Legacy VTK file of the C-alpha trace (Angstrom):
# vtk DataFile Version 3.0
C-alpha trace
ASCII
DATASET POLYDATA
POINTS 179 float
180.675 89.759 114.441
178.070 90.973 116.574
176.795 88.330 119.260
173.505 87.063 118.448
170.578 87.116 121.073
168.296 84.412 121.733
165.144 84.886 123.697
163.090 82.741 126.168
159.769 83.421 127.895
159.588 81.810 131.468
156.133 81.698 133.213
156.529 80.215 136.998
154.206 79.846 139.738
154.474 78.126 143.109
153.772 78.280 146.885
155.424 81.707 148.014
158.089 81.804 150.309
160.830 84.312 151.676
163.706 84.667 148.843
162.253 82.834 146.401
162.339 85.975 143.717
166.060 86.105 144.723
166.829 82.329 144.348
164.826 82.241 140.719
166.867 85.411 139.471
170.187 84.198 141.116
169.698 81.094 139.139
168.927 82.988 136.329
172.206 84.655 136.122
174.444 81.807 137.208
173.669 80.472 133.770
174.521 83.724 131.860
171.401 85.076 130.654
170.165 88.450 131.576
166.299 89.277 132.357
165.235 91.555 129.638
161.401 91.728 131.163
160.203 90.728 134.465
156.831 90.794 136.550
157.006 89.205 139.710
153.675 89.199 142.203
152.135 87.458 144.761
148.520 85.946 143.833
147.207 85.033 146.823
149.273 82.878 148.498
151.449 81.944 145.457
154.343 83.148 143.783
154.088 84.221 140.164
156.876 85.203 137.737
156.761 86.170 134.149
160.118 86.956 132.333
161.947 87.436 128.929
165.114 86.123 129.179
167.947 86.987 126.374
171.597 85.401 126.125
173.589 83.721 123.641
172.784 80.335 122.194
175.222 78.868 125.008
173.322 80.593 127.741
169.933 79.817 126.723
170.792 76.287 126.200
172.226 75.683 129.758
168.689 77.463 131.176
166.547 75.166 129.067
168.408 72.254 130.309
168.198 73.691 133.762
164.935 74.530 134.143
163.051 71.215 134.933
165.620 70.533 137.809
165.315 74.430 138.670
161.443 74.191 139.005
161.744 71.023 141.195
164.282 72.535 143.304
162.457 75.785 143.971
159.005 74.272 144.010
157.644 75.881 140.986
155.619 75.003 138.017
157.579 76.647 135.056
156.314 76.388 131.407
158.884 78.344 128.774
159.056 78.955 124.916
161.398 80.513 122.609
160.500 84.107 122.125
161.327 87.533 120.992
161.402 91.068 122.326
158.099 92.801 121.069
158.686 94.802 117.998
158.602 98.929 117.725
155.128 100.320 116.982
155.871 103.942 116.157
151.792 104.405 114.964
150.751 103.841 118.815
151.224 106.177 121.904
151.479 104.412 125.321
148.583 105.636 127.670
147.705 104.212 131.136
144.033 103.840 132.230
143.065 103.662 135.735
139.608 102.750 137.199
138.411 102.401 140.716
134.920 101.016 141.140
132.559 98.888 143.227
133.932 95.468 142.746
131.495 94.081 140.300
131.328 90.864 137.530
131.849 91.816 134.379
133.874 95.067 134.867
136.970 94.134 133.312
135.238 92.445 130.427
133.342 95.747 129.958
136.458 97.958 129.760
138.254 95.595 127.626
135.254 95.696 125.025
135.553 99.350 125.176
139.304 99.583 124.458
138.947 96.754 121.613
136.167 98.788 120.000
138.426 101.893 120.253
141.094 100.541 117.996
143.373 100.240 120.676
145.834 97.743 122.127
145.725 96.315 125.798
148.993 95.506 126.648
149.007 95.163 130.238
146.634 94.754 133.132
146.615 94.653 136.620
143.902 94.147 139.260
143.293 94.029 142.853
139.994 93.816 144.860
139.958 95.070 148.362
137.452 96.145 151.338
137.162 99.722 151.816
138.625 100.733 155.285
135.895 103.613 155.432
132.877 101.768 154.472
133.746 98.083 154.242
132.195 98.119 150.648
133.837 95.697 148.301
136.032 97.960 145.597
138.202 97.167 142.806
141.423 99.011 141.280
142.072 98.390 137.483
145.289 99.409 135.706
145.736 98.952 132.295
148.610 99.815 129.955
147.237 100.882 126.390
148.693 101.797 122.814
146.380 104.349 121.138
146.713 104.696 117.324
148.776 108.051 116.883
145.772 108.918 114.424
143.116 108.572 117.252
142.171 112.055 118.934
143.390 111.754 122.633
140.288 113.490 124.012
137.987 111.979 121.991
139.370 108.425 123.191
139.123 110.677 127.098
135.515 111.511 126.448
134.567 108.211 125.395
136.360 106.478 128.565
134.808 108.765 130.567
131.460 108.042 129.854
132.049 104.133 129.607
133.140 104.679 133.320
130.084 106.589 134.387
127.782 104.239 132.755
129.598 101.661 135.300
129.671 103.709 138.247
133.445 104.133 138.164
136.288 106.667 138.581
138.491 106.596 135.473
141.969 108.413 134.803
143.253 107.954 130.947
146.872 109.593 130.741
149.847 109.677 128.548
152.571 107.205 130.040
155.539 109.565 130.417
158.270 107.271 129.986
LINES 1 180
179 0 1 2 3 4 5 6 7 8 9 10 11 12 13 14 15 16 17 18 19 20 21 22 23 24 25 26 27 28 29 30 31 32 33 34 35 36 37 38 39 40 41 42 43 44 45 46 47 48 49 50 51 52 53 54 55 56 57 58 59 60 61 62 63 64 65 66 67 68 69 70 71 72 73 74 75 76 77 78 79 80 81 82 83 84 85 86 87 88 89 90 91 92 93 94 95 96 97 98 99 100 101 102 103 104 105 106 107 108 109 110 111 112 113 114 115 116 117 118 119 120 121 122 123 124 125 126 127 128 129 130 131 132 133 134 135 136 137 138 139 140 141 142 143 144 145 146 147 148 149 150 151 152 153 154 155 156 157 158 159 160 161 162 163 164 165 166 167 168 169 170 171 172 173 174 175 176 177 178
């Protein structure tokens, strides 16, 4: 009989320090869990991690029981919840949108409104602000992973996206994700 896998979503936040990612990942492995999905990134001077763990019921029980003590030991605030992997969506194609623009209030909101109005699903967002080395202007770069319905004509979406970018004084790219 095949072993039934259980899933646990974890979000952790705390002061960034050397080897914190290694310590967290090692603690997960020692309890018999596998990392199915993982995003670890600094947010300012903070460490942040989002993970989807999987394992048998025993490993999940060990992990759940250990999380409060592990969080205290590593200096992290941790939230967790039972979860499932994302379901396949064969009626969608994955696309990546990239926008580079002068920093402006509401830019991300405008882009999210646009993609929502187009019937797409925004599944991942990454944003960074920076000062241009050449001009000193405050700039931002946004990366969005989106699912586009297969019935949606790609060039129509791309043209509409470019119009929105022009209105926002931004440079944009919209390309399929090739995985």
